[in-house]
C-alpha positions in Angstrom: -34.5 -25.8 -9.5 -34.7 -29.4 -10.7 -36.4 -32.2 -8.9 -32.9 -33.6 -8.0 -32.0 -30.3 -6.4 -35.2 -30.4 -4.4 -34.4 -33.9 -3.2 -30.9 -32.8 -2.1 -32.4 -29.9 -0.1 -35.0 -32.3 1.4 -32.2 -34.7 2.5 -30.2 -31.8 4.0 -33.3 -30.6 6.0 -33.8 -34.2 7.3 -30.2 -34.2 8.6 -30.6 -30.9 10.4 -33.4 -32.0 12.7 -34.4 -29.8 15.5 -33.3 -30.9 18.9 -36.0 -32.8 20.8 -38.5 -30.7 22.8 -38.3 -33.1 25.8 -35.4 -35.2 27.0 -33.8 -36.6 30.2 -30.8 -35.0 32.0 -29.5 -36.4 35.3 -32.8 -38.3 35.9 -34.9 -35.2 35.4 -37.2 -34.2 32.5 -36.0 -31.2 30.5 -38.5 -29.4 28.2 -37.3 -26.8 25.8 -39.9 -24.0 25.7 -41.1 -22.7 22.3 -41.7 -19.3 24.1 -39.4 -18.3 26.9 -40.8 -17.2 30.2 -39.4 -15.2 33.1 -38.8 -16.8 36.5 -36.8 -15.3 39.4 -36.0 -12.3 37.2 -34.3 -14.5 34.6 -35.3 -15.6 31.1 -36.1 -19.3 31.1 -35.8 -21.3 27.8 -36.1 -24.7 29.2 -37.8 -26.2 32.3 -36.1 -28.9 34.3 -38.7 -31.1 36.1 -37.9 -33.4 38.9 -40.3 -36.1 40.0 -42.7 -34.9 42.8 -42.6 -36.4 46.2 -45.5 -38.1 48.0 -45.6 -35.2 50.4 -46.0 -32.8 47.5 -48.8 -34.9 46.1 -50.5 -34.9 49.5 -50.1 -31.1 49.7 -51.6 -30.5 46.2 -54.4 -32.9 47.2 -55.2 -34.3 43.8 -53.4 -36.1 40.9 -52.5 -34.1 37.8 -54.9 -36.2 35.8 -58.2 -38.0 35.8 -59.1 -41.2 34.1 -61.9 -40.7 31.5 -64.5 -43.2 30.5 -62.0 -44.9 28.2 -59.6 -45.3 31.1 -57.1 -42.9 29.6 -55.8 -39.9 31.4 -57.2 -36.4 30.9 -55.0 -33.6 32.4 -56.2 -31.8 35.5 -54.7 -28.5 34.4 -55.0 -26.6 37.8 -53.4 -29.5 39.6 -50.7 -30.0 37.0 -49.8 -26.3 37.2 -49.3 -26.7 41.0 -46.9 -29.6 40.3 -45.1 -27.6 37.6 -44.4 -24.8 40.1 -43.1 -27.3 42.7 -41.1 -29.6 40.4 -39.6 -26.9 38.2 -39.0 -24.6 41.2 -40.7 -21.6 39.5 -43.4 -19.4 41.0 -47.0 -19.9 39.9 -46.8 -16.5 38.1 -44.1 -18.0 35.8 -46.3 -21.1 35.1 -49.0 -18.6 34.0 -46.6 -17.2 31.4 -46.3 -20.6 29.6 -47.5 -20.6 26.0 -50.3 -23.1 25.7 -48.3 -25.5 23.6 -45.5 -25.5 26.2 -48.1 -25.8 29.0 -49.5 -28.9 27.2 -46.0 -30.5 26.9 -45.1 -29.7 30.5 -48.4 -31.0 31.9 -48.0 -34.3 30.1 -44.5 -34.6 31.5 -45.8 -34.1 35.0 -48.6 -36.7 34.4 -45.9 -39.2 33.1 -44.2 -39.1 36.6 -47.4 -40.5 38.1 -47.9 -43.2 35.3 -44.3 -44.5 35.2 -43.6 -46.9 38.0 -40.4 -47.4 39.8 -38.4 -44.2 39.1 -36.7 -42.7 42.2 -38.3 -39.6 43.7 -36.3 -36.5 44.5 -36.4 -37.3 48.2 -34.8 -40.7 47.9 
């Protein structure tokens, strides 16, 4: 194959970009999972997260992150997993099935709800 042919293939690959892993739909965060999980006896290929309510935050008892010495957030994974279960309406056993790369993406999505001011909660 010539260099020109390689450039054409490269341009074609750039045009066929994969869909985003995370996007908004109806005010909720949707995350496409790299590895599907099972929840409520159904295969789940994407999680739809709504913003947690203040009552849910009070019930969990801690935020899904801590501020480190640099004043940047570090994920509190056990707390974030509780929020994932509540906000995606899946059982904790399904949260436990998440691939670590998916878990990381979903945890950061949960943290973003707490760091983004002014968006409506699911109870409003």
